[in-house]
ROLUMBA-694243 format. One line per 10 residues: number of its first residue (from 1); for each residue x, y, z of C-alpha. Coordinates in nm, 2 decimals. Example, Ala and Ser with C-alpha at 12.3 -4.5 7.8 and 13.67 -1.06 7.14 Angstrom:
2
1 = 1.23,-0.45,0.78 | 1.37,-0.11,0.71
//
This chain:
808
1 = 0.00,0.00,0.00 | 0.14,0.34,-0.09 | 0.16,0.62,0.16 | -0.13,0.86,0.11 | 0.10,1.15,0.12 | 0.25,1.41,0.36 | -0.09,1.53,0.48 | -0.14,1.21,0.67 | 0.11,1.30,0.94 | -0.14,1.39,1.20
11 = -0.08,1.52,1.55 | -0.07,1.27,1.84 | -0.40,1.30,2.01 | -0.65,1.05,2.16 | -0.81,0.99,1.82 | -0.50,0.84,1.67 | -0.50,0.53,1.88 | -0.18,0.58,2.07 | -0.23,0.27,2.28 | -0.32,0.43,2.61
21 = -0.60,0.20,2.67 | -0.87,0.46,2.70 | -1.21,0.40,2.54 | -1.15,0.68,2.29 | -0.84,0.50,2.17 | -1.02,0.17,2.08 | -1.11,0.12,1.72 | -1.48,0.13,1.62 | -1.54,-0.23,1.49 | -1.92,-0.23,1.52
31 = -1.97,-0.28,1.14 | -1.65,-0.48,1.08 | -1.82,-0.81,1.16 | -2.10,-0.75,0.92 | -1.86,-0.65,0.64 | -1.64,-0.96,0.70 | -1.95,-1.19,0.71 | -2.09,-1.04,0.39 | -1.75,-1.08,0.22 | -1.69,-1.44,0.33
41 = -2.05,-1.54,0.26 | -2.02,-1.41,-0.10 | -1.68,-1.58,-0.14 | -1.83,-1.91,-0.02 | -2.14,-1.86,-0.25 | -1.91,-1.82,-0.55 | -1.79,-2.18,-0.50 | -2.15,-2.31,-0.49 | -2.46,-2.29,-0.71 | -2.77,-2.07,-0.65
51 = -2.97,-2.32,-0.43 | -2.70,-2.40,-0.17 | -2.61,-2.03,-0.15 | -2.98,-1.94,-0.09 | -3.00,-2.22,0.17 | -2.71,-2.06,0.36 | -2.89,-1.72,0.35 | -3.22,-1.88,0.48 | -3.05,-2.06,0.77 | -2.86,-1.75,0.87
61 = -3.18,-1.55,0.85 | -3.35,-1.79,1.08 | -3.06,-1.79,1.32 | -3.06,-1.40,1.32 | -3.43,-1.38,1.39 | -3.41,-1.64,1.68 | -3.11,-1.46,1.83 | -3.28,-1.12,1.80 | -3.60,-1.24,1.97 | -3.39,-1.39,2.25
71 = -3.21,-1.06,2.30 | -3.53,-0.87,2.30 | -3.67,-1.09,2.58 | -3.93,-1.26,2.37 | -3.77,-1.60,2.39 | -3.63,-1.57,2.74 | -3.42,-1.33,2.95 | -3.06,-1.31,2.82 | -2.77,-1.26,3.06 | -2.57,-0.93,3.06
81 = -2.28,-1.09,2.87 | -2.53,-1.22,2.61 | -2.68,-0.88,2.57 | -2.34,-0.73,2.53 | -2.22,-0.96,2.26 | -2.55,-1.09,2.12 | -2.61,-0.80,1.89 | -2.26,-0.85,1.74 | -2.37,-1.21,1.65 | -2.69,-1.08,1.50
91 = -2.50,-0.83,1.29 | -2.27,-1.10,1.16 | -2.57,-1.32,1.07 | -2.72,-1.03,0.89 | -2.40,-1.00,0.69 | -2.42,-1.37,0.60 | -2.78,-1.32,0.49 | -2.69,-1.03,0.27 | -2.38,-1.18,0.11 | -2.53,-1.52,0.05
101 = -2.86,-1.39,-0.09 | -2.69,-1.14,-0.32 | -2.46,-1.40,-0.45 | -2.74,-1.65,-0.50 | -2.93,-1.40,-0.71 | -2.64,-1.35,-0.94 | -2.56,-1.72,-0.96 | -2.92,-1.79,-1.06 | -2.88,-1.55,-1.36 | -2.54,-1.70,-1.44
111 = -2.67,-2.06,-1.44 | -2.99,-1.99,-1.63 | -3.09,-2.30,-1.82 | -3.09,-2.17,-2.18 | -2.73,-2.03,-2.14 | -2.61,-2.33,-1.95 | -2.74,-2.57,-2.22 | -2.54,-2.38,-2.49 | -2.22,-2.38,-2.27 | -2.24,-2.75,-2.18
121 = -2.31,-2.84,-2.55 | -2.00,-2.63,-2.64 | -2.22,-2.47,-2.91 | -2.10,-2.24,-3.18 | -2.29,-1.91,-3.12 | -2.31,-1.55,-3.23 | -2.30,-1.34,-2.92 | -2.39,-0.97,-2.87 | -2.14,-0.84,-2.62 | -2.05,-0.52,-2.43
131 = -1.68,-0.49,-2.34 | -1.63,-0.46,-1.96 | -1.26,-0.40,-1.93 | -0.95,-0.36,-2.15 | -0.83,-0.66,-2.35 | -0.54,-0.82,-2.16 | -0.27,-1.02,-2.33 | -0.18,-1.36,-2.18 | 0.20,-1.41,-2.16 | 0.26,-1.75,-2.31
141 = 0.56,-1.95,-2.41 | 0.81,-1.78,-2.64 | 0.71,-1.81,-3.01 | 0.34,-1.87,-2.95 | 0.09,-1.62,-3.08 | -0.04,-1.38,-2.82 | -0.38,-1.46,-2.68 | -0.61,-1.19,-2.55 | -0.86,-1.21,-2.26 | -1.16,-0.98,-2.30
151 = -1.41,-0.95,-2.02 | -1.75,-0.88,-2.16 | -2.12,-0.89,-2.08 | -2.36,-1.05,-2.32 | -2.70,-0.90,-2.42 | -2.80,-1.19,-2.63 | -2.67,-1.52,-2.78 | -2.79,-1.68,-3.10 | -2.72,-2.06,-3.14 | -2.64,-2.25,-3.45
161 = -3.01,-2.33,-3.51 | -3.10,-1.96,-3.52 | -3.27,-1.94,-3.18 | -3.19,-1.63,-2.98 | -3.14,-1.64,-2.60 | -3.18,-1.32,-2.41 | -2.91,-1.33,-2.15 | -2.73,-1.06,-1.95 | -2.44,-1.27,-1.82 | -2.07,-1.23,-1.81
171 = -1.87,-1.39,-2.09 | -1.49,-1.42,-2.11 | -1.36,-1.40,-2.47 | -1.04,-1.58,-2.57 | -0.90,-1.47,-2.90 | -0.57,-1.43,-3.09 | -0.72,-1.21,-3.36 | -0.55,-0.86,-3.36 | -0.89,-0.70,-3.44 | -0.97,-0.73,-3.07
181 = -0.68,-0.51,-2.96 | -0.76,-0.15,-2.87 | -1.13,-0.21,-2.78 | -1.26,0.01,-2.50 | -1.49,-0.07,-2.21 | -1.86,0.00,-2.30 | -1.81,-0.08,-2.67 | -2.08,-0.29,-2.82 | -2.00,-0.57,-3.07 | -2.09,-0.90,-3.21
191 = -1.86,-1.20,-3.21 | -1.88,-1.56,-3.33 | -1.71,-1.85,-3.16 | -1.75,-2.17,-2.96 | -1.87,-2.16,-2.60 | -1.69,-2.36,-2.32 | -1.75,-2.39,-1.95 | -1.57,-2.15,-1.73 | -1.32,-2.25,-1.46 | -1.58,-2.16,-1.18
201 = -1.54,-1.95,-0.87 | -1.68,-1.63,-1.03 | -1.98,-1.50,-1.21 | -1.86,-1.59,-1.56 | -2.12,-1.79,-1.74 | -1.91,-1.91,-2.03 | -1.58,-1.88,-2.22 | -1.61,-1.78,-2.59 | -1.33,-1.88,-2.81 | -1.38,-1.62,-3.08
211 = -1.32,-1.67,-3.45 | -1.21,-1.37,-3.64 | -1.24,-1.00,-3.55 | -1.54,-0.85,-3.38 | -1.82,-0.66,-3.56 | -1.84,-0.32,-3.39 | -2.19,-0.16,-3.36 | -2.13,0.16,-3.17 | -1.85,0.38,-3.04 | -1.76,0.35,-2.67
221 = -1.89,0.61,-2.42 | -1.72,0.95,-2.44 | -1.56,0.91,-2.10 | -1.40,0.59,-2.21 | -1.28,0.75,-2.53 | -1.12,1.03,-2.33 | -0.96,0.78,-2.10 | -0.83,0.58,-2.39 | -0.68,0.89,-2.55 | -0.50,0.99,-2.23
231 = -0.37,0.63,-2.17 | -0.25,0.60,-2.52 | -0.08,0.94,-2.48 | 0.10,0.82,-2.17 | 0.22,0.51,-2.35 | 0.35,0.73,-2.64 | 0.53,0.95,-2.39 | 0.69,0.64,-2.23 | 0.79,0.48,-2.56 | 1.14,0.65,-2.57
241 = 1.22,0.54,-2.22 | 1.42,0.22,-2.13 | 1.20,-0.09,-2.12 | 1.19,-0.14,-1.74 | 1.10,0.21,-1.62 | 0.91,0.28,-1.94 | 0.70,-0.03,-1.89 | 0.65,0.02,-1.51 | 0.53,0.39,-1.53 | 0.19,0.32,-1.70
251 = 0.14,0.04,-1.45 | 0.21,0.28,-1.16 | -0.02,0.55,-1.29 | -0.31,0.38,-1.46 | -0.26,0.00,-1.41 | -0.15,-0.06,-1.77 | 0.11,-0.33,-1.75 | 0.11,-0.43,-2.12 | 0.47,-0.32,-2.16 | 0.59,-0.43,-1.82
261 = 0.88,-0.69,-1.87 | 0.80,-1.02,-1.70 | 1.13,-1.00,-1.50 | 1.02,-0.68,-1.34 | 0.68,-0.83,-1.26 | 0.85,-1.13,-1.09 | 1.08,-0.91,-0.89 | 0.79,-0.70,-0.77 | 0.61,-1.02,-0.66 | 0.91,-1.15,-0.48
271 = 0.96,-0.83,-0.28 | 0.59,-0.77,-0.19 | 0.57,-0.47,-0.43 | 0.32,-0.62,-0.67 | 0.05,-0.39,-0.55 | 0.23,-0.10,-0.73 | 0.15,-0.26,-1.07 | -0.22,-0.21,-1.03 | -0.45,0.08,-0.95 | -0.54,0.08,-0.58
281 = -0.68,0.31,-0.33 | -0.34,0.45,-0.27 | -0.33,0.59,-0.62 | -0.64,0.78,-0.54 | -0.49,0.89,-0.21 | -0.17,1.02,-0.37 | -0.35,1.22,-0.65 | -0.63,1.36,-0.43 | -0.38,1.41,-0.15 | -0.17,1.64,-0.37
291 = -0.48,1.84,-0.45 | -0.57,1.86,-0.08 | -0.22,1.97,0.01 | -0.23,2.25,-0.25 | -0.58,2.35,-0.13 | -0.46,2.37,0.23 | -0.15,2.57,0.13 | -0.38,2.81,-0.05 | -0.59,2.84,0.27 | -0.90,2.71,0.09
301 = -1.20,2.64,0.31 | -1.31,2.29,0.39 | -1.60,2.29,0.14 | -1.38,2.43,-0.15 | -1.11,2.18,-0.06 | -1.36,1.89,-0.06 | -1.50,2.01,-0.40 | -1.15,2.02,-0.56 | -1.07,1.68,-0.42 | -1.40,1.55,-0.56
311 = -1.32,1.69,-0.91 | -0.97,1.53,-0.89 | -1.12,1.20,-0.78 | -1.37,1.19,-1.07 | -1.10,1.29,-1.32 | -0.87,1.02,-1.20 | -1.14,0.76,-1.22 | -1.21,0.86,-1.58 | -0.83,0.85,-1.66 | -0.79,0.49,-1.53
321 = -1.13,0.37,-1.66 | -1.44,0.35,-1.44 | -1.43,-0.03,-1.43 | -1.55,-0.22,-1.12 | -1.19,-0.26,-0.99 | -1.12,0.12,-1.03 | -1.45,0.21,-0.86 | -1.34,-0.02,-0.58 | -1.00,0.14,-0.56 | -1.16,0.49,-0.56
331 = -1.39,0.39,-0.28 | -1.11,0.25,-0.06 | -0.88,0.54,-0.13 | -1.15,0.80,-0.07 | -1.24,0.65,0.26 | -0.89,0.64,0.39 | -0.81,0.99,0.26 | -1.13,1.15,0.40 | -1.08,1.00,0.74 | -0.71,1.09,0.77
341 = -0.75,1.44,0.63 | -1.04,1.51,0.87 | -0.83,1.38,1.17 | -1.11,1.12,1.26 | -0.96,0.78,1.18 | -1.21,0.61,1.43 | -1.49,0.71,1.18 | -1.29,0.56,0.89 | -1.33,0.20,1.00 | -1.71,0.20,1.00
351 = -1.70,0.38,0.67 | -1.45,0.12,0.54 | -1.68,-0.16,0.66 | -1.98,0.00,0.50 | -1.80,0.04,0.18 | -1.69,-0.32,0.17 | -2.05,-0.44,0.24 | -2.20,-0.22,-0.03 | -1.94,-0.31,-0.30 | -1.97,-0.68,-0.23
361 = -2.35,-0.66,-0.25 | -2.34,-0.47,-0.58 | -2.08,-0.71,-0.73 | -2.03,-1.03,-0.54 | -1.75,-1.13,-0.77 | -1.53,-0.88,-0.59 | -1.53,-1.11,-0.29 | -1.30,-1.35,-0.48 | -1.08,-1.07,-0.64 | -0.73,-1.05,-0.50
371 = -0.71,-0.68,-0.59 | -1.02,-0.61,-0.38 | -0.87,-0.80,-0.09 | -0.54,-0.61,-0.12 | -0.71,-0.27,-0.13 | -0.93,-0.34,0.17 | -0.66,-0.50,0.38 | -0.41,-0.23,0.30 | -0.66,0.05,0.38 | -0.75,-0.13,0.70
381 = -0.38,-0.17,0.79 | -0.33,0.20,0.74 | -0.63,0.30,0.96 | -0.60,0.03,1.23 | -0.23,-0.04,1.27 | -0.02,0.25,1.12 | -0.13,0.52,1.37 | -0.06,0.30,1.67 | 0.28,0.19,1.54 | 0.37,0.55,1.44
391 = 0.28,0.68,1.78 | 0.47,0.40,1.95 | 0.78,0.49,1.75 | 0.74,0.86,1.83 | 0.72,0.78,2.20 | 1.06,0.62,2.15 | 1.19,0.94,2.01 | 1.19,0.84,1.65 | 1.14,1.15,1.43 | 0.78,1.20,1.31
401 = 0.85,1.17,0.94 | 1.06,0.86,0.98 | 0.81,0.71,1.21 | 0.53,0.76,0.96 | 0.75,0.63,0.68 | 0.82,0.31,0.88 | 0.47,0.25,1.01 | 0.28,0.30,0.68 | 0.45,0.03,0.46 | 0.49,-0.21,0.76
411 = 0.12,-0.19,0.84 | 0.01,-0.22,0.48 | 0.25,-0.51,0.42 | 0.15,-0.70,0.73 | -0.22,-0.66,0.64 | -0.16,-0.77,0.28 | 0.08,-1.06,0.35 | -0.18,-1.33,0.38 | -0.33,-1.25,0.03 | 0.02,-1.22,-0.13
421 = 0.12,-1.55,0.03 | -0.19,-1.72,-0.11 | -0.12,-1.58,-0.46 | 0.25,-1.65,-0.47 | 0.30,-1.94,-0.24 | 0.58,-1.75,-0.06 | 0.64,-1.51,0.23 | 0.86,-1.22,0.15 | 1.12,-1.13,0.42 | 1.23,-0.82,0.23
431 = 0.88,-0.68,0.16 | 0.89,-0.42,0.45 | 1.24,-0.28,0.38 | 1.17,-0.29,0.00 | 0.84,-0.10,0.04 | 1.01,0.14,0.28 | 1.28,0.22,0.03 | 1.01,0.25,-0.24 | 0.81,0.51,-0.05 | 1.00,0.82,-0.16
441 = 0.96,0.73,-0.53 | 0.60,0.64,-0.54 | 0.43,0.98,-0.52 | 0.67,1.16,-0.76 | 0.63,0.89,-1.02 | 0.25,0.88,-0.99 | 0.20,1.26,-0.99 | 0.44,1.32,-1.28 | 0.29,1.03,-1.47 | -0.07,1.16,-1.43
451 = 0.05,1.50,-1.54 | 0.22,1.35,-1.85 | -0.11,1.16,-1.94 | -0.32,1.47,-1.89 | -0.11,1.70,-2.12 | -0.02,1.43,-2.37 | -0.31,1.51,-2.62 | -0.23,1.89,-2.63 | 0.15,1.90,-2.58 | 0.33,1.57,-2.66
461 = 0.69,1.70,-2.61 | 0.59,1.82,-2.26 | 0.44,1.49,-2.18 | 0.76,1.31,-2.29 | 0.96,1.54,-2.06 | 0.74,1.47,-1.77 | 0.75,1.10,-1.84 | 1.13,1.13,-1.85 | 1.13,1.29,-1.51 | 0.90,1.02,-1.38
471 = 1.12,0.75,-1.52 | 1.39,0.83,-1.25 | 1.17,0.74,-0.95 | 1.04,0.44,-1.16 | 1.40,0.33,-1.21 | 1.45,0.34,-0.84 | 1.15,0.12,-0.78 | 1.28,-0.13,-1.04 | 1.63,-0.12,-0.88 | 1.49,-0.19,-0.53
481 = 1.28,-0.48,-0.66 | 1.56,-0.63,-0.85 | 1.81,-0.63,-0.56 | 1.55,-0.73,-0.31 | 1.44,-1.03,-0.51 | 1.80,-1.15,-0.53 | 1.88,-1.13,-0.15 | 1.95,-1.47,0.00 | 1.63,-1.63,0.14 | 1.44,-1.32,0.05
491 = 1.13,-1.53,0.01 | 1.03,-1.84,0.20 | 0.79,-2.11,0.07 | 0.44,-2.11,0.21 | 0.12,-2.30,0.12 | -0.06,-2.12,-0.16 | -0.43,-2.08,-0.23 | -0.71,-1.99,0.01 | -0.58,-2.23,0.28 | -0.24,-2.07,0.28
501 = -0.39,-1.72,0.30 | -0.62,-1.81,0.59 | -0.34,-1.99,0.78 | -0.11,-1.68,0.76 | -0.40,-1.45,0.84 | -0.48,-1.65,1.15 | -0.12,-1.65,1.26 | -0.09,-1.28,1.20 | -0.40,-1.20,1.41 | -0.28,-1.43,1.68
511 = 0.06,-1.27,1.68 | -0.08,-0.91,1.69 | -0.30,-1.01,1.99 | -0.02,-1.19,2.17 | 0.24,-0.92,2.12 | 0.04,-0.67,2.33 | 0.22,-0.82,2.62 | 0.59,-0.72,2.64 | 0.72,-1.06,2.74 | 0.54,-1.23,2.46
521 = 0.65,-0.96,2.22 | 1.02,-1.03,2.30 | 0.96,-1.40,2.27 | 0.79,-1.36,1.93 | 1.09,-1.15,1.81 | 1.34,-1.42,1.91 | 1.14,-1.70,1.76 | 1.09,-1.50,1.43 | 1.47,-1.45,1.40 | 1.53,-1.81,1.47
531 = 1.27,-1.92,1.21 | 1.42,-1.69,0.95 | 1.77,-1.81,1.01 | 1.66,-2.18,1.02 | 1.45,-2.14,0.71 | 1.76,-2.05,0.50 | 1.85,-2.39,0.35 | 2.11,-2.22,0.13 | 2.34,-1.94,0.25 | 2.52,-1.69,0.02
541 = 2.87,-1.71,0.17 | 3.15,-1.46,0.14 | 3.32,-1.46,-0.20 | 3.65,-1.62,-0.27 | 3.72,-1.80,-0.59 | 3.74,-2.09,-0.62 | 3.57,-2.17,-0.29 | 3.76,-2.44,-0.10 | 3.48,-2.71,-0.08 | 3.29,-2.65,-0.40
551 = 3.11,-2.95,-0.55 | 2.94,-2.81,-0.86 | 2.98,-2.49,-1.06 | 2.78,-2.33,-1.34 | 3.00,-2.12,-1.57 | 2.88,-1.79,-1.71 | 2.95,-1.85,-2.08 | 2.67,-1.65,-2.24 | 2.36,-1.81,-2.38 | 2.47,-2.17,-2.33
561 = 2.56,-2.44,-2.07 | 2.88,-2.53,-1.91 | 2.86,-2.71,-1.57 | 3.16,-2.85,-1.38 | 3.15,-3.14,-1.12 | 3.45,-3.15,-0.89 | 3.63,-3.49,-0.89 | 3.93,-3.39,-0.69 | 4.17,-3.09,-0.67 | 4.26,-3.00,-1.03
571 = 4.02,-3.26,-1.18 | 3.65,-3.22,-1.28 | 3.38,-3.37,-1.50 | 3.26,-3.11,-1.75 | 2.90,-3.12,-1.88 | 2.86,-2.92,-2.20 | 3.10,-2.65,-2.32 | 2.89,-2.34,-2.40 | 2.90,-2.15,-2.73 | 3.25,-2.00,-2.70
581 = 3.59,-2.17,-2.64 | 3.74,-1.87,-2.46 | 3.46,-1.84,-2.21 | 3.46,-2.20,-2.09 | 3.84,-2.21,-2.09 | 3.84,-1.90,-1.86 | 3.59,-2.06,-1.63 | 3.79,-2.38,-1.60 | 4.11,-2.19,-1.54 | 3.93,-1.99,-1.26
591 = 3.83,-2.32,-1.10 | 4.19,-2.45,-1.14 | 4.07,-2.75,-1.35 | 4.37,-2.90,-1.52 | 4.23,-3.24,-1.61 | 3.89,-3.35,-1.74 | 3.84,-3.73,-1.70 | 3.50,-3.71,-1.87 | 3.34,-3.45,-2.09 | 2.97,-3.50,-2.14
601 = 2.78,-3.34,-2.43 | 2.41,-3.34,-2.35 | 2.32,-3.27,-2.72 | 2.47,-3.12,-3.03 | 2.32,-2.77,-3.04 | 2.59,-2.51,-3.08 | 2.52,-2.34,-2.74 | 2.64,-2.66,-2.58 | 2.91,-2.76,-2.83 | 3.06,-2.43,-2.97
611 = 3.31,-2.40,-2.69 | 3.43,-2.77,-2.69 | 3.78,-2.67,-2.81 | 3.82,-2.46,-2.50 | 3.78,-2.76,-2.27 | 4.07,-2.93,-2.45 | 4.29,-2.62,-2.44 | 4.59,-2.71,-2.22 | 4.40,-3.00,-2.05 | 4.39,-3.38,-2.09
621 = 4.04,-3.51,-2.16 | 3.99,-3.88,-2.09 | 3.67,-3.95,-2.29 | 3.37,-3.77,-2.44 | 3.02,-3.90,-2.37 | 2.78,-3.79,-2.65 | 2.41,-3.85,-2.72 | 2.29,-4.12,-2.95 | 2.07,-3.86,-3.13 | 2.30,-3.74,-3.42
631 = 2.15,-3.40,-3.49 | 2.23,-3.13,-3.56 | 2.52,-3.26,-3.77 | 2.73,-2.94,-3.74 | 2.76,-2.98,-3.36 | 2.82,-3.35,-3.39 | 3.11,-3.29,-3.63 | 3.25,-3.02,-3.41 | 3.27,-3.25,-3.11 | 3.42,-3.53,-3.30
641 = 3.69,-3.31,-3.45 | 3.78,-3.16,-3.11 | 3.79,-3.51,-2.96 | 4.01,-3.65,-3.24 | 4.25,-3.35,-3.20 | 4.27,-3.42,-2.83 | 4.30,-3.80,-2.86 | 3.98,-3.86,-2.66 | 3.74,-4.14,-2.74 | 3.38,-4.05,-2.82
651 = 3.13,-4.30,-2.67 | 2.75,-4.33,-2.64 | 2.56,-4.51,-2.36 | 2.20,-4.61,-2.28 | 1.99,-4.51,-1.99 | 2.12,-4.66,-1.67 | 2.49,-4.62,-1.76 | 2.71,-4.55,-1.46 | 3.04,-4.37,-1.42 | 3.26,-4.30,-1.12
661 = 3.57,-4.09,-1.07 | 3.69,-3.96,-0.73 | 3.41,-3.78,-0.55 | 3.18,-3.80,-0.86 | 2.93,-4.07,-0.93 | 2.72,-4.04,-1.25 | 2.40,-4.22,-1.37 | 2.26,-4.16,-1.71 | 1.88,-4.14,-1.65 | 1.74,-3.99,-1.96
671 = 1.61,-4.01,-2.22 | 1.46,-4.34,-2.11 | 1.39,-4.42,-2.48 | 1.43,-4.22,-2.81 | 1.17,-3.95,-2.85 | 1.05,-3.86,-3.20 | 0.81,-3.60,-3.33 | 0.84,-3.37,-3.04 | 0.87,-2.99,-3.05 | 1.25,-3.03,-3.06
681 = 1.39,-3.38,-3.10 | 1.75,-3.28,-3.02 | 1.64,-3.11,-2.70 | 1.41,-3.39,-2.59 | 1.69,-3.65,-2.65 | 1.94,-3.46,-2.43 | 2.14,-3.67,-2.20 | 2.01,-3.62,-1.85 | 2.24,-3.71,-1.57 | 2.19,-3.77,-1.20
691 = 2.52,-3.71,-1.02 | 2.64,-3.75,-0.66 | 2.93,-3.52,-0.58 | 3.07,-3.55,-0.23 | 2.73,-3.66,-0.11 | 2.53,-3.39,-0.29 | 2.28,-3.51,-0.54 | 2.28,-3.30,-0.86 | 2.04,-3.34,-1.15 | 2.17,-3.21,-1.49
701 = 1.87,-3.18,-1.72 | 2.04,-3.06,-2.04 | 1.78,-2.89,-2.27 | 1.51,-3.15,-2.20 | 1.16,-3.01,-2.26 | 0.82,-3.12,-2.14 | 0.82,-3.44,-2.35 | 1.14,-3.58,-2.21 | 1.06,-3.46,-1.86 | 0.72,-3.64,-1.88
711 = 0.89,-3.95,-2.01 | 1.13,-3.95,-1.71 | 0.83,-3.90,-1.47 | 0.67,-4.21,-1.63 | 1.00,-4.41,-1.61 | 1.19,-4.27,-1.30 | 1.53,-4.39,-1.21 | 1.58,-4.60,-0.89 | 1.57,-4.37,-0.60 | 1.35,-4.11,-0.79
721 = 1.44,-3.77,-0.92 | 1.48,-3.59,-0.59 | 1.80,-3.38,-0.60 | 1.95,-3.10,-0.39 | 2.08,-2.92,-0.69 | 1.91,-2.88,-1.03 | 2.07,-2.75,-1.34 | 1.74,-2.62,-1.49 | 1.67,-2.75,-1.83 | 1.69,-2.54,-2.15
731 = 1.81,-2.22,-1.98 | 1.49,-2.19,-1.77 | 1.26,-2.18,-2.08 | 0.88,-2.21,-2.05 | 0.88,-2.57,-2.17 | 0.90,-2.72,-1.82 | 0.67,-2.98,-1.67 | 0.55,-2.85,-1.33 | 0.53,-3.21,-1.20 | 0.89,-3.26,-1.30
741 = 1.01,-2.95,-1.10 | 0.80,-3.06,-0.81 | 0.95,-3.41,-0.82 | 1.31,-3.28,-0.81 | 1.23,-3.01,-0.55 | 1.58,-2.87,-0.53 | 1.74,-2.65,-0.27 | 1.95,-2.48,-0.53 | 1.85,-2.42,-0.89 | 2.12,-2.32,-1.14
751 = 2.01,-2.14,-1.46 | 2.29,-2.11,-1.72 | 2.16,-1.83,-1.95 | 2.28,-1.53,-2.15 | 2.20,-1.17,-2.06 | 1.97,-1.00,-2.31 | 1.89,-1.32,-2.50 | 1.61,-1.30,-2.75 | 1.44,-1.63,-2.65 | 1.27,-1.50,-2.34
761 = 1.49,-1.71,-2.12 | 1.45,-1.77,-1.83 | 1.07,-1.78,-1.80 | 0.95,-1.58,-1.49 | 0.68,-1.84,-1.41 | 0.93,-2.12,-1.40 | 1.16,-1.92,-1.17 | 0.86,-1.84,-0.95 | 0.76,-2.20,-0.92 | 1.12,-2.30,-0.82
771 = 1.13,-2.02,-0.56 | 0.79,-2.12,-0.42 | 0.92,-2.47,-0.40 | 1.20,-2.35,-0.17 | 1.48,-2.33,-0.42 | 1.75,-2.07,-0.41 | 1.76,-1.97,-0.78 | 2.09,-1.84,-0.93 | 2.13,-1.72,-1.29 | 2.46,-1.68,-1.47
781 = 2.33,-1.38,-1.66 | 2.30,-1.18,-1.33 | 2.52,-1.37,-1.09 | 2.81,-1.47,-1.31 | 2.99,-1.79,-1.23 | 2.82,-1.98,-0.95 | 2.95,-2.26,-0.72 | 2.76,-2.48,-0.47 | 2.96,-2.54,-0.16 | 2.91,-2.85,0.06
791 = 2.97,-2.86,0.44 | 2.72,-2.81,0.72 | 2.44,-2.77,0.48 | 2.46,-2.62,0.13 | 2.59,-2.27,0.05 | 2.65,-2.09,-0.27 | 2.93,-1.85,-0.39 | 2.89,-1.62,-0.68 | 3.18,-1.48,-0.87 | 3.01,-1.20,-1.06
801 = 3.02,-1.13,-1.43 | 3.35,-1.11,-1.59 | 3.42,-0.88,-1.89 | 3.32,-1.07,-2.20 | 3.09,-1.33,-2.04 | 2.77,-1.12,-2.06 | 2.68,-1.21,-2.41 | 2.33,-1.33,-2.49
//
């Protein structure tokens, strides 16, 4: 959650909740139970159909009536404690009734028989649609055509038999036709395609796989056209900027992440900064907060200031599109801003609860929206936790501004952590410091970006200048995220999904309650430090090259593989040679490797064979193990020529072949049989090795893609695929089988890859899955040469990039 701005630094009075224990300091949570019950009832209803959801509402209504009659004395005389807390129970039950009944009504429309019949029959239909939100690209594997997701609402559907069904339901359109790009919310169109069932858990009635471009019937509303012009102007102003800050700035300002590089998105997720990539209530707070600050500086009266803030709020909503998510963000931001500006945060919590209740009743689908949860929780953290923490810091003589800067991101991050953990399957240990470092850059980037968008239609050069100014704070945010994501054990694995979010939420609440006692607070701090240190399965130790007890090293040779397994001092097995003889030779010299008893070539692509002469340079090579698959011929001939010049025998071997030299034991585990007709037969016939080096299990996956990985899952080696170190296949490409990664479950994942390569390697989703599985991921394009060190647990040493080994 971003800090609402400098106007939030309020004076320390009783209303701020300084923790004195007086009644006036207690938060007003009278409506919070109703809001939470409404939210959870709607979320539960989305997983059901209309009848069970309605049954929940009826049962809750009966319980509420019974409890109310008892409290009123009609069904007996309640005790004083029952009177005190009974109406809270009634309020919660009313929330359940409201949430479940509203969701049941929407589910009944979604599951109407005529539409459901077409969906279940997977009928080809012609649908009349209204666009609800901007078309969003789906980032797929490299080389595949871009697919667009378009959220729409149907007004009517005509089946193949010519019968028309009147249906106002939500339809998700999947298409790769470029004619769908550039559509604006509110635009009416007709599309033809095949219906399919949705994934469930929301109000989408069906998924339409559209064929061809849409037929447009009318222009979008004028407000959407204005917003589209300003957003397009911001993108044009950002076009000359570098990719990372230029792609981030539209996301910061208007939530447009179409140009955001996947690597930046992954870094933001790992550091708990992903909320910056979407429009949230804090965007509203920053923009309107600046207007409020200017109004106060100009000594405007409260009504004039409120009017100016209202105009700014409406204008910002138009800029970022008045979609349901933006209306939600505006509501949350306006609540927090109004309460903090008025100096009455106790009134903000009831307003927040009422806002949540109304929004969920209007659109029950928001109950399952992660963005909605993040906005609500972050706003609640700002109102409930931040003032208390700020005042506690001030009582310990922390300067006011610094106390505010510490309390705001810490409170927002703690409140949002359960949802982020449920989404990512990780807990970020660097989120609070990363968000603290990000605070100074957020407001300047947002305000300058908004100004650039506003003036872009009338003064493009001025917009480009403002975007250039905004790119500097955006660059700072990218830098913070990049370095934070690469800190050792910056993220820890955690159960994902709803269960993981609820578990962390319960632990957070329990910790907050327990730490009100000083002794418990100190105990929790000690336990937290112990858990963090104990949860670091892989340490990043002090540099020193080569490290004394290294067992496996990945060489930074550009876009290619070269992995070294230590046999004994001065001797090592080398697996692949990278694309350049000089690069692999330099790496082996740095590791003091003078003899190579075995050189393994996983397959004959040039990024694995081009440097083979460098392995032989000044070293004796005992033998060369090559794959049975003979293609491509150029790489095969290169290996044979280098082996002949070095008087080394070239051998092939079947799956199950074993080799031992010194501390290294090798087993050839893949491919279990020849694979033909795959996406890349040379890659899917890569030699895959399971090595044990000084007791450390290492899986070397070559360039195996999903087909070979699946074959190995179906024919696993004795002892399974579990390994402590994984050389990630195919430079971390998208062609990985998730079950394969889960079966290996490494503590260290080595990704040999070249900087700035044009293949999209490594794939952010693959890196994210490895991280969530508990792996310490190291990449040769950013870390340089990497060595795994054995001892009391695993550790890693990075050498850093050398001049000449950054090639992609």
